[in-house]
Z-matrix of the N, CA and C atoms (Angstrom, degrees):
N
C 1 1.484
C 2 1.510 1 111.32
N 3 1.336 2 117.83 1 -74.64
C 4 1.478 3 120.76 2 -175.82
C 5 1.481 4 112.45 3 -72.76
N 6 1.313 5 118.36 4 -33.47
C 7 1.466 6 119.62 5 -176.17
C 8 1.547 7 111.94 6 -68.54
N 9 1.262 8 118.48 7 -18.82
C 10 1.484 9 122.32 8 177.51
C 11 1.510 10 110.52 9 -79.41
N 12 1.317 11 118.72 10 -14.60
C 13 1.473 12 123.92 11 -178.21
C 14 1.556 13 110.37 12 -78.23
N 15 1.341 14 115.79 13 152.06
C 16 1.459 15 118.99 14 169.35
C 17 1.529 16 106.21 15 -75.52
N 18 1.369 17 115.50 16 162.41
C 19 1.443 18 118.22 17 179.64
C 20 1.566 19 111.18 18 -56.45
N 21 1.310 20 115.29 19 -43.83
C 22 1.469 21 120.32 20 178.54
C 23 1.500 22 112.19 21 -59.62
N 24 1.300 23 117.64 22 -43.23
C 25 1.490 24 122.06 23 -179.47
C 26 1.521 25 109.27 24 -61.76
N 27 1.347 26 115.43 25 -45.78
C 28 1.424 27 120.28 26 -179.13
C 29 1.552 28 112.69 27 -62.28
N 30 1.343 29 114.45 28 -45.16
C 31 1.470 30 117.37 29 -177.33
C 32 1.560 31 109.32 30 -65.75
N 33 1.307 32 116.98 31 -40.94
C 34 1.454 33 122.47 32 179.75
C 35 1.551 34 109.39 33 -61.17
N 36 1.306 35 116.03 34 -42.18
C 37 1.475 36 122.11 35 178.10
C 38 1.564 37 109.71 36 -65.89
N 39 1.334 38 113.88 37 -41.93
C 40 1.458 39 117.38 38 179.23
C 41 1.552 40 112.79 39 -64.70
N 42 1.309 41 112.89 40 -35.28
C 43 1.476 42 120.28 41 -177.12
C 44 1.550 43 114.34 42 -80.04
N 45 1.331 44 113.57 43 -10.19
C 46 1.467 45 119.75 44 -175.84
C 47 1.594 46 108.50 45 -79.31
N 48 1.355 47 113.79 46 174.61
C 49 1.464 48 117.06 47 179.29
C 50 1.533 49 111.56 48 -91.29
N 51 1.330 50 117.57 49 13.85
C 52 1.423 51 121.70 50 174.20
C 53 1.526 52 108.94 51 -66.58
N 54 1.357 53 117.64 52 148.11
C 55 1.445 54 120.88 53 -176.87
C 56 1.576 55 112.23 54 -66.88
N 57 1.295 56 116.07 55 -28.95
C 58 1.433 57 121.26 56 177.46
C 59 1.535 58 109.49 57 -132.46
N 60 1.326 59 117.55 58 148.68
C 61 1.455 60 130.23 59 -1.99
C 62 1.570 61 110.96 60 -73.79
N 63 1.316 62 112.83 61 151.81
C 64 1.484 63 120.13 62 177.58
C 65 1.511 64 111.21 63 -125.60
N 66 1.330 65 113.43 64 -153.49
C 67 1.487 66 121.25 65 -178.97
C 68 1.517 67 113.26 66 -58.76
N 69 1.280 68 116.96 67 -40.82
C 70 1.469 69 119.54 68 -177.78
C 71 1.529 70 113.04 69 -64.28
N 72 1.315 71 115.12 70 -40.83
C 73 1.462 72 119.48 71 177.28
C 74 1.564 73 110.06 72 -69.97
N 75 1.308 74 116.19 73 -38.35
C 76 1.464 75 120.78 74 178.00
C 77 1.555 76 110.36 75 -62.61
N 78 1.322 77 116.15 76 -38.88
C 79 1.452 78 123.08 77 177.30
C 80 1.539 79 109.65 78 -58.61
N 81 1.302 80 116.74 79 -48.08
C 82 1.480 81 121.58 80 -177.75
C 83 1.554 82 109.15 81 -65.46
N 84 1.332 83 117.20 82 -39.33
C 85 1.509 84 119.72 83 179.69
C 86 1.560 85 107.50 84 -67.53
N 87 1.292 86 118.81 85 -36.55
C 88 1.495 87 122.49 86 177.12
C 89 1.551 88 108.19 87 -61.76
N 90 1.331 89 113.52 88 -42.12
C 91 1.499 90 117.32 89 -179.93
C 92 1.498 91 111.01 90 -63.70
N 93 1.347 92 115.79 91 -41.56
C 94 1.490 93 119.93 92 178.45
C 95 1.504 94 110.08 93 -62.03
N 96 1.303 95 118.30 94 -40.30
C 97 1.483 96 122.16 95 179.12
C 98 1.517 97 110.59 96 -64.98
N 99 1.399 98 115.13 97 -39.72
C 100 1.455 99 118.44 98 179.61
C 101 1.531 100 112.05 99 -64.39
N 102 1.336 101 115.03 100 -45.03
C 103 1.459 102 120.93 101 179.88
C 104 1.537 103 111.02 102 -65.69
N 105 1.364 104 115.37 103 -38.59
C 106 1.415 105 120.33 104 175.11
C 107 1.491 106 115.16 105 -60.98
N 108 1.296 107 116.40 106 -43.96
C 109 1.482 108 121.23 107 176.16
C 110 1.534 109 111.41 108 -63.89
N 111 1.316 110 115.92 109 -41.06
C 112 1.489 111 118.70 110 178.65
C 113 1.532 112 109.27 111 -62.33
N 114 1.350 113 115.26 112 -44.26
C 115 1.461 114 117.67 113 -179.20
C 116 1.531 115 111.50 114 -61.63
N 117 1.320 116 115.81 115 -39.01
C 118 1.452 117 117.70 116 179.67
C 119 1.548 118 112.12 117 -64.23
N 120 1.338 119 115.67 118 -39.55
C 121 1.485 120 117.47 119 179.90
C 122 1.542 121 109.98 120 -69.13
N 123 1.320 122 117.52 121 -32.84
C 124 1.428 123 120.35 122 178.68
C 125 1.548 124 110.57 123 -71.39
N 126 1.304 125 116.61 124 -45.13
C 127 1.481 126 121.41 125 178.69
C 128 1.497 127 113.04 126 -59.64
N 129 1.299 128 116.45 127 -42.66
C 130 1.506 129 122.18 128 179.11
C 131 1.518 130 108.06 129 -63.69
N 132 1.375 131 117.02 130 -46.70
C 133 1.438 132 123.17 131 179.34
C 134 1.567 133 112.18 132 -59.40
N 135 1.339 134 113.30 133 -43.40
C 136 1.468 135 121.12 134 -173.69
C 137 1.524 136 111.08 135 -66.79
N 138 1.318 137 119.90 136 -16.49
C 139 1.476 138 120.41 137 175.13
C 140 1.504 139 113.29 138 -64.88
N 141 1.327 140 115.18 139 -25.93
C 142 1.499 141 119.60 140 -179.11
C 143 1.504 142 112.11 141 -118.02
N 144 1.321 143 117.72 142 -5.28
C 145 1.481 144 119.29 143 -178.13
C 146 1.549 145 107.89 144 -126.09
N 147 1.332 146 116.88 145 119.73
C 148 1.412 147 119.98 146 176.59
C 149 1.478 148 111.32 147 -92.03
N 150 1.322 149 117.60 148 104.81
C 151 1.484 150 120.03 149 -172.81
C 152 1.525 151 106.44 150 -149.97
N 153 1.357 152 112.63 151 121.67
C 154 1.463 153 118.19 152 -177.34
C 155 1.525 154 114.60 153 -63.94
N 156 1.331 155 118.37 154 -35.65
C 157 1.443 156 121.97 155 179.65
C 158 1.532 157 109.46 156 -67.92
N 159 1.282 158 116.47 157 -41.06
C 160 1.439 159 122.57 158 178.83
C 161 1.551 160 110.60 159 -59.79
N 162 1.327 161 115.29 160 -47.16
C 163 1.427 162 120.75 161 179.63
C 164 1.532 163 112.52 162 -64.52
N 165 1.324 164 114.96 163 -40.53
C 166 1.423 165 122.05 164 -179.69
C 167 1.532 166 112.22 165 -63.21
N 168 1.295 167 116.25 166 -44.11
C 169 1.453 168 122.64 167 179.75
C 170 1.495 169 110.68 168 -71.90
N 171 1.321 170 116.86 169 -32.82
C 172 1.469 171 121.40 170 176.19
C 173 1.481 172 109.09 171 -61.60
N 174 1.312 173 118.44 172 -43.99
C 175 1.476 174 122.47 173 179.87
C 176 1.557 175 109.99 174 -66.37
N 177 1.311 176 116.30 175 -35.70
C 178 1.465 177 120.28 176 -178.88
C 179 1.528 178 110.25 177 -66.03
N 180 1.353 179 114.76 178 -29.91
C 181 1.499 180 119.05 179 -179.95
C 182 1.534 181 110.19 180 -65.15
N 183 1.345 182 117.08 181 -36.83
C 184 1.463 183 121.80 182 179.39
C 185 1.568 184 107.30 183 -62.01
N 186 1.311 185 114.19 184 -47.05
C 187 1.488 186 118.59 185 179.78
C 188 1.496 187 109.99 186 -61.94
N 189 1.332 188 116.80 187 -35.18
C 190 1.494 189 121.02 188 -177.20
C 191 1.515 190 110.87 189 -68.09
N 192 1.360 191 117.07 190 -45.18
C 193 1.451 192 117.22 191 -175.09
C 194 1.509 193 110.94 192 -72.73
N 195 1.365 194 117.54 193 -26.94
C 196 1.410 195 120.93 194 176.26
C 197 1.552 196 109.90 195 -70.21
N 198 1.316 197 114.52 196 -40.28
C 199 1.480 198 118.95 197 178.19
C 200 1.570 199 112.57 198 -64.40
N 201 1.362 200 112.58 199 -39.53
C 202 1.496 201 116.31 200 175.10
C 203 1.545 202 111.91 201 -60.74
N 204 1.279 203 115.94 202 -36.07
C 205 1.490 204 118.60 203 -179.97
C 206 1.548 205 108.99 204 -67.70
N 207 1.288 206 117.45 205 -36.14
C 208 1.468 207 120.71 206 174.26
C 209 1.510 208 110.97 207 -64.85
N 210 1.346 209 116.63 208 -41.11
C 211 1.425 210 121.45 209 -179.57
C 212 1.568 211 111.78 210 -67.31
N 213 1.318 212 114.80 211 -27.72
C 214 1.468 213 117.50 212 175.56
C 215 1.514 214 112.95 213 -60.84
N 216 1.347 215 113.63 214 -43.51
C 217 1.477 216 118.88 215 175.44
C 218 1.476 217 112.19 216 -70.42
N 219 1.297 218 116.47 217 -39.18
C 220 1.499 219 122.14 218 -176.85
C 221 1.536 220 109.35 219 -62.28
N 222 1.282 221 117.89 220 -41.07
C 223 1.466 222 120.73 221 -179.74
C 224 1.526 223 109.62 222 -62.07
N 225 1.350 224 115.98 223 -49.89
C 226 1.468 225 120.46 224 -178.23
C 227 1.551 226 110.27 225 -61.89
N 228 1.264 227 118.51 226 -39.45
C 229 1.464 228 123.90 227 178.78
C 230 1.517 229 111.82 228 -62.96
N 231 1.349 230 115.57 229 -40.86
C 232 1.458 231 120.13 230 179.44
C 233 1.538 232 110.86 231 -66.20
N 234 1.344 233 117.85 232 -40.95
C 235 1.459 234 120.75 233 177.19
C 236 1.520 235 111.45 234 -65.60
N 237 1.365 236 116.02 235 -43.90
C 238 1.442 237 118.71 236 178.60
C 239 1.539 238 110.92 237 -59.59
N 240 1.323 239 116.41 238 -37.60
C 241 1.488 240 121.16 239 179.92
C 242 1.540 241 108.58 240 -64.29
N 243 1.352 242 115.01 241 -41.13
C 244 1.483 243 118.80 242 -176.31
C 245 1.560 244 107.66 243 -68.08
N 246 1.321 245 120.04 244 -40.79
C 247 1.428 246 121.47 245 178.74
C 248 1.532 247 111.76 246 -65.31
N 249 1.288 248 117.20 247 -36.15
C 250 1.494 249 119.95 248 174.97
C 251 1.526 250 111.40 249 -64.70
N 252 1.330 251 115.64 250 -38.57
C 253 1.454 252 120.27 251 179.80
C 254 1.522 253 110.24 252 -66.89
N 255 1.288 254 117.44 253 -39.34
C 256 1.458 255 121.10 254 178.59
C 257 1.562 256 111.80 255 -64.24
N 258 1.290 257 116.60 256 -27.75
C 259 1.434 258 121.56 257 -176.25
C 260 1.561 259 111.86 258 -88.28
N 261 1.309 260 115.99 259 -2.65
C 262 1.474 261 120.33 260 -177.73
C 263 1.549 262 108.71 261 -67.48
N 264 1.335 263 115.21 262 148.90
C 265 1.480 264 119.20 263 179.14
C 266 1.541 265 114.20 264 -60.49
N 267 1.314 266 116.66 265 149.47
C 268 1.502 267 120.76 266 -179.32
C 269 1.544 268 109.92 267 -144.39
N 270 1.339 269 115.13 268 39.52
C 271 1.440 270 119.70 269 -179.98
C 272 1.527 271 114.34 270 -79.83
N 273 1.341 272 114.91 271 -34.07
C 274 1.468 273 120.26 272 -177.70
C 275 1.512 274 108.63 273 -113.71
N 276 1.326 275 116.44 274 164.95
C 277 1.449 276 121.52 275 179.10
C 278 1.509 277 110.98 276 -61.21
N 279 1.378 278 115.77 277 -39.89
C 280 1.434 279 119.09 278 177.70
C 281 1.533 280 112.62 279 -62.64
N 282 1.283 281 114.15 280 -44.04
C 283 1.511 282 118.33 281 177.10
C 284 1.512 283 111.19 282 -61.73
N 285 1.297 284 117.12 283 -40.64
C 286 1.481 285 121.16 284 -179.01
C 287 1.527 286 108.99 285 -65.08
N 288 1.317 287 117.99 286 -39.11
C 289 1.482 288 120.94 287 179.53
C 290 1.499 289 110.93 288 -66.65
N 291 1.309 290 117.21 289 -44.76
C 292 1.489 291 122.10 290 178.74
C 293 1.531 292 109.80 291 -61.67
N 294 1.348 293 114.89 292 -44.59
C 295 1.470 294 119.93 293 179.52
C 296 1.516 295 112.50 294 -63.63
N 297 1.324 296 116.38 295 -39.50
C 298 1.461 297 122.09 296 179.03
C 299 1.530 298 110.32 297 -62.24
N 300 1.279 299 118.61 298 -44.40
C 301 1.443 300 123.89 299 178.90
C 302 1.554 301 111.45 300 -64.50
N 303 1.313 302 113.91 301 -41.56
C 304 1.476 303 119.62 302 177.92
C 305 1.471 304 111.56 303 -62.91
N 306 1.341 305 116.88 304 -43.23
C 307 1.464 306 122.89 305 179.48
C 308 1.524 307 111.74 306 -65.01
N 309 1.302 308 115.32 307 -38.99
C 310 1.494 309 119.87 308 177.75
C 311 1.529 310 109.87 309 -62.97
N 312 1.290 311 118.37 310 -48.79
C 313 1.441 312 124.26 311 -178.45
C 314 1.489 313 109.62 312 -62.05
N 315 1.314 314 116.99 313 -42.38
C 316 1.515 315 119.77 314 -176.13
C 317 1.536 316 108.09 315 -74.15
N 318 1.314 317 119.63 316 -34.17
C 319 1.458 318 121.48 317 178.23
C 320 1.544 319 109.93 318 -62.33
N 321 1.331 320 114.33 319 -45.28
C 322 1.465 321 118.94 320 179.20
C 323 1.521 322 111.78 321 -58.02
N 324 1.357 323 115.58 322 -44.46
C 325 1.503 324 119.55 323 177.80
C 326 1.541 325 110.05 324 -64.29
N 327 1.312 326 117.80 325 -36.66
C 328 1.484 327 121.93 326 179.05
C 329 1.485 328 112.33 327 -68.39
N 330 1.328 329 116.16 328 -23.73
C 331 1.471 330 119.32 329 176.03
C 332 1.524 331 110.18 330 -87.57
N 333 1.294 332 117.28 331 -40.68
C 334 1.504 333 120.72 332 -173.75
C 335 1.498 334 112.14 333 -72.56
N 336 1.370 335 118.12 334 -31.12
C 337 1.478 336 118.95 335 179.17
C 338 1.533 337 113.19 336 -62.17
N 339 1.335 338 119.71 337 -52.62
C 340 1.479 339 118.93 338 175.76
C 341 1.511 340 113.30 339 -67.50
N 342 1.338 341 116.42 340 -28.59
C 343 1.457 342 120.24 341 177.50
C 344 1.548 343 108.42 342 -61.37
N 345 1.302 344 117.26 343 -39.80
C 346 1.471 345 120.22 344 179.23
C 347 1.519 346 111.40 345 -68.73
N 348 1.358 347 116.74 346 -35.18
C 349 1.452 348 119.98 347 173.60
C 350 1.542 349 112.29 348 -62.74
N 351 1.323 350 115.49 349 -40.94
C 352 1.455 351 122.61 350 178.40
C 353 1.531 352 110.43 351 -65.05
N 354 1.318 353 117.31 352 -45.38
C 355 1.430 354 121.72 353 178.34
C 356 1.495 355 113.17 354 -62.71
N 357 1.341 356 114.56 355 -44.30
C 358 1.486 357 120.13 356 -178.79
C 359 1.492 358 110.84 357 -66.19
N 360 1.348 359 118.29 358 -36.48
C 361 1.472 360 122.05 359 -179.18
C 362 1.547 361 107.89 360 -61.51
N 363 1.324 362 114.82 361 -45.72
C 364 1.481 363 117.78 362 -179.47
C 365 1.537 364 110.29 363 -63.35
N 366 1.301 365 117.41 364 -42.97
C 367 1.465 366 121.00 365 -179.59
C 368 1.493 367 113.45 366 -60.67
N 369 1.355 368 116.49 367 -39.46
C 370 1.453 369 119.68 368 179.09
C 371 1.533 370 110.63 369 -69.65
N 372 1.267 371 116.02 370 -37.94
C 373 1.545 372 120.25 371 176.17
C 374 1.503 373 107.92 372 -62.98
N 375 1.342 374 118.04 373 -44.45
C 376 1.463 375 120.74 374 -179.04
C 377 1.510 376 111.20 375 -61.33
N 378 1.316 377 117.71 376 -43.28
C 379 1.451 378 122.63 377 179.88
C 380 1.519 379 109.92 378 -61.61
N 381 1.317 380 117.31 379 -49.68
C 382 1.438 381 120.85 380 -178.31
C 383 1.508 382 112.01 381 -62.45
N 384 1.311 383 117.27 382 -37.98
C 385 1.407 384 122.69 383 -177.91
C 386 1.573 385 112.60 384 -57.55
N 387 1.337 386 113.72 385 -30.11
C 388 1.460 387 120.16 386 178.89
C 389 1.551 388 114.85 387 -66.52
N 390 1.360 389 116.03 388 -20.02
C 391 1.481 390 117.49 389 -176.98
C 392 1.555 391 110.36 390 -130.38
N 393 1.329 392 117.08 391 14.42
C 394 1.459 393 118.70 392 -175.98
C 395 1.535 394 111.49 393 -60.92
N 396 1.320 395 118.48 394 -31.79
C 397 1.487 396 119.41 395 -177.19
C 398 1.517 397 112.65 396 -75.44
N 399 1.360 398 117.26 397 -8.95
C 400 1.447 399 121.55 398 179.63
C 401 1.544 400 112.11 399 -92.78
N 402 1.308 401 114.79 400 -12.41
C 403 1.490 402 119.80 401 -173.82
C 404 1.552 403 113.88 402 -70.64
N 405 1.301 404 113.57 403 139.17
C 406 1.502 405 118.19 404 -179.07
C 407 1.526 406 112.63 405 -59.32
N 408 1.309 407 117.62 406 140.89
C 409 1.482 408 120.24 407 -179.72
C 410 1.533 409 111.59 408 -67.66
N 411 1.346 410 116.77 409 -15.03
C 412 1.469 411 119.63 410 -179.43
C 413 1.490 412 115.50 411 -76.46
N 414 1.349 413 113.87 412 -10.88
C 415 1.530 414 118.64 413 179.99
C 416 1.495 415 112.69 414 -120.07
N 417 1.365 416 117.47 415 20.16
C 418 1.442 417 120.73 416 -177.43
C 419 1.541 418 113.76 417 -64.71
N 420 1.355 419 116.40 418 -30.39
C 421 1.441 420 117.27 419 176.65
C 422 1.534 421 111.62 420 -68.04
N 423 1.356 422 116.48 421 -28.13
C 424 1.441 423 121.35 422 176.51
C 425 1.524 424 110.29 423 -75.11
N 426 1.306 425 116.95 424 -33.37
C 427 1.462 426 121.41 425 176.27
C 428 1.534 427 107.65 426 -62.91
N 429 1.341 428 118.85 427 -44.13
C 430 1.461 429 123.19 428 177.18
C 431 1.549 430 108.87 429 -61.86
N 432 1.296 431 116.87 430 -41.32
C 433 1.480 432 119.40 431 179.42
C 434 1.508 433 110.48 432 -64.33
N 435 1.320 434 121.43 433 -41.77
C 436 1.394 435 124.87 434 178.98
C 437 1.534 436 113.49 435 -63.21
N 438 1.360 437 114.53 436 -46.42
C 439 1.405 438 119.68 437 178.47
C 440 1.495 439 113.70 438 -64.22
N 441 1.382 440 114.47 439 -39.68
C 442 1.469 441 120.29 440 179.52
C 443 1.535 442 110.93 441 -66.41
N 444 1.307 443 116.34 442 -39.99
C 445 1.487 444 121.23 443 177.76
C 446 1.526 445 111.34 444 -63.65
N 447 1.328 446 117.27 445 -41.01
C 448 1.454 447 120.24 446 -178.90
C 449 1.516 448 111.19 447 -73.94
N 450 1.316 449 116.55 448 -31.88
C 451 1.493 450 118.90 449 174.77
C 452 1.537 451 109.09 450 -65.96
N 453 1.322 452 117.01 451 -41.98
C 454 1.472 453 121.23 452 177.75
C 455 1.510 454 110.36 453 -65.70
N 456 1.303 455 116.46 454 -43.43
C 457 1.531 456 119.70 455 175.14
C 458 1.504 457 111.99 456 -52.40
N 459 1.362 458 112.35 457 -49.82
C 460 1.479 459 117.36 458 -179.86
C 461 1.506 460 112.82 459 -62.30
N 462 1.263 461 116.47 460 -40.44
C 463 1.499 462 121.56 461 -177.06
C 464 1.551 463 111.40 462 -67.33
N 465 1.357 464 115.01 463 -44.58
C 466 1.463 465 118.55 464 178.20
C 467 1.489 466 110.35 465 -65.41
N 468 1.337 467 117.68 466 -43.93
C 469 1.476 468 121.18 467 179.06
C 470 1.535 469 110.46 468 -61.42
N 471 1.333 470 116.90 469 -42.59
C 472 1.440 471 121.78 470 178.02
C 473 1.540 472 110.73 471 -58.36
N 474 1.299 473 115.93 472 -43.62
C 475 1.480 474 120.52 473 -179.56
C 476 1.516 475 109.93 474 -64.10
N 477 1.333 476 118.11 475 -36.08
C 478 1.443 477 122.92 476 178.80
C 479 1.514 478 111.42 477 -68.99
N 480 1.313 479 116.68 478 -41.56
C 481 1.476 480 119.15 479 175.65
C 482 1.526 481 109.49 480 -61.59
N 483 1.334 482 115.44 481 -43.05
C 484 1.524 483 117.65 482 -177.03
C 485 1.529 484 111.63 483 -63.68
N 486 1.324 485 116.57 484 -46.48
C 487 1.468 486 119.64 485 -177.69
C 488 1.549 487 112.66 486 -69.27
N 489 1.340 488 116.06 487 -27.83
C 490 1.443 489 118.62 488 178.46
C 491 1.514 490 110.29 489 -82.30
N 492 1.269 491 119.87 490 -27.43
C 493 1.488 492 122.47 491 173.91
C 494 1.550 493 109.16 492 -70.15
N 495 1.369 494 112.78 493 -38.47
C 496 1.503 495 119.78 494 172.56
C 497 1.549 496 115.09 495 51.95
N 498 1.356 497 113.10 496 35.03
C 499 1.450 498 116.55 497 174.36
C 500 1.481 499 115.44 498 75.08
N 501 1.360 500 118.26 499 3.74
C 502 1.479 501 120.69 500 -177.35
C 503 1.556 502 110.75 501 -76.43
N 504 1.299 503 116.28 502 125.95
C 505 1.414 504 121.65 503 -173.25
C 506 1.547 505 114.36 504 -60.89
N 507 1.299 506 115.20 505 -28.89
C 508 1.545 507 120.50 506 177.87
C 509 1.501 508 112.56 507 -63.90
N 510 1.344 509 115.67 508 -20.97
C 511 1.433 510 118.14 509 -177.91
C 512 1.562 511 112.41 510 -113.24
N 513 1.305 512 114.52 511 12.14
C 514 1.497 513 119.30 512 -175.60
C 515 1.529 514 113.58 513 -57.32
N 516 1.325 515 117.00 514 -32.30
C 517 1.464 516 121.73 515 -177.77
C 518 1.516 517 109.95 516 -62.97
N 519 1.309 518 117.98 517 -29.81
C 520 1.476 519 119.94 518 177.80
C 521 1.533 520 109.22 519 -65.02
N 522 1.312 521 116.55 520 -42.91
C 523 1.473 522 118.60 521 -177.91
C 524 1.540 523 110.15 522 -68.11
N 525 1.300 524 119.28 523 -34.11
C 526 1.446 525 121.42 524 178.06
C 527 1.532 526 110.33 525 -58.46
N 528 1.319 527 114.70 526 -47.20
C 529 1.441 528 121.22 527 177.22
C 530 1.489 529 113.83 528 -66.51
N 531 1.345 530 114.48 529 -42.11
C 532 1.487 531 119.69 530 -179.32
C 533 1.552 532 111.54 531 -63.30
N 534 1.299 533 114.23 532 -39.35
C 535 1.497 534 119.62 533 179.82
C 536 1.511 535 111.25 534 -59.40
N 537 1.313 536 116.80 535 -44.52
C 538 1.458 537 120.50 536 179.76
C 539 1.515 538 112.50 537 -69.37
N 540 1.361 539 116.45 538 -43.72
C 541 1.432 540 121.42 539 177.89
C 542 1.533 541 111.26 540 -57.68
N 543 1.338 542 115.35 541 -46.00
C 544 1.462 543 120.91 542 -177.95
C 545 1.519 544 110.86 543 -63.27
N 546 1.314 545 116.65 544 -45.38
C 547 1.468 546 119.72 545 179.54
C 548 1.549 547 110.88 546 -61.93
N 549 1.289 548 116.87 547 -42.23
C 550 1.459 549 121.30 548 179.26
C 551 1.539 550 111.30 549 -65.27
N 552 1.331 551 115.37 550 -44.40
C 553 1.486 552 118.68 551 -178.60
C 554 1.529 553 112.02 552 -65.33
N 555 1.325 554 116.60 553 -42.58
C 556 1.421 555 121.70 554 -178.62
C 557 1.545 556 109.23 555 -65.77
N 558 1.261 557 118.57 556 -44.79
C 559 1.489 558 123.31 557 -179.96
C 560 1.505 559 109.17 558 -61.44
N 561 1.346 560 118.16 559 -46.23
C 562 1.444 561 120.79 560 -176.91
C 563 1.520 562 113.25 561 -69.92
N 564 1.316 563 115.71 562 -40.39
C 565 1.488 564 120.24 563 176.86
C 566 1.465 565 110.66 564 -60.64
N 567 1.342 566 117.47 565 -44.86
C 568 1.457 567 121.71 566 179.73
C 569 1.545 568 111.19 567 -63.29
N 570 1.314 569 115.28 568 -37.66
C 571 1.499 570 118.78 569 179.10
C 572 1.526 571 110.91 570 -65.08
N 573 1.307 572 116.34 571 -41.22
C 574 1.494 573 122.05 572 -179.55
C 575 1.515 574 108.17 573 -65.43
N 576 1.362 575 117.31 574 -46.25
C 577 1.457 576 122.76 575 178.99
C 578 1.543 577 110.23 576 -58.70
N 579 1.346 578 116.21 577 -47.86
C 580 1.436 579 118.66 578 -179.24
C 581 1.520 580 112.48 579 -64.54
N 582 1.315 581 116.41 580 -38.02
C 583 1.475 582 123.21 581 178.09
C 584 1.567 583 110.68 582 -58.17
N 585 1.329 584 112.78 583 -48.50
C 586 1.456 585 119.24 584 -179.19
C 587 1.518 586 112.33 585 -68.98
N 588 1.332 587 117.76 586 -39.30
C 589 1.414 588 121.56 587 178.94
C 590 1.562 589 111.29 588 -61.47
N 591 1.315 590 116.64 589 -42.02
C 592 1.455 591 121.32 590 -179.98
C 593 1.515 592 113.18 591 -66.43
N 594 1.317 593 117.60 592 -27.48
C 595 1.447 594 120.41 593 178.72
C 596 1.523 595 114.99 594 -86.60
N 597 1.292 596 116.33 595 -9.40
C 598 1.498 597 119.64 596 -177.24
C 599 1.533 598 110.64 597 -78.41
């Protein structure tokens, strides 16, 4: 869906008053940009450094940004499903029960989609952290760009999890997990940024 759009088409759609794409989709796109920048720094470095771990993590970055693009669609689809559930009829008790179940299922999807973006953002940061000291000094600004994009992806995804949980006790376990993931992602992104800044 979104990956078939031009950059301009996507931004115009994002800027419109349409319910989707929204923050969750933007988070996933930011994640894809971060993984893409990391892959570029690895590929440039690998031209002069023969290292199996470097090559392996470089390949994993391609898989990561492709997964983020899937998550961009998944987030929008989850929100669309929630809006459809909200619009379901509720005149009879039976209709109310069906609508309630549909809303519950859609809410869970709307929580889990950005949660996956948050999880994946941390995983990409963890993978890159393993090889950050091997990266060429000529692409350190791109390392900072990648880490910053992934930190933003994590933060936006975290905010989407939080607003979709909306303080409901039944979904509190999602926030417990999200709080830890966000703290870890922020700490690691900052460490990578600081490391790159010091080497510049």
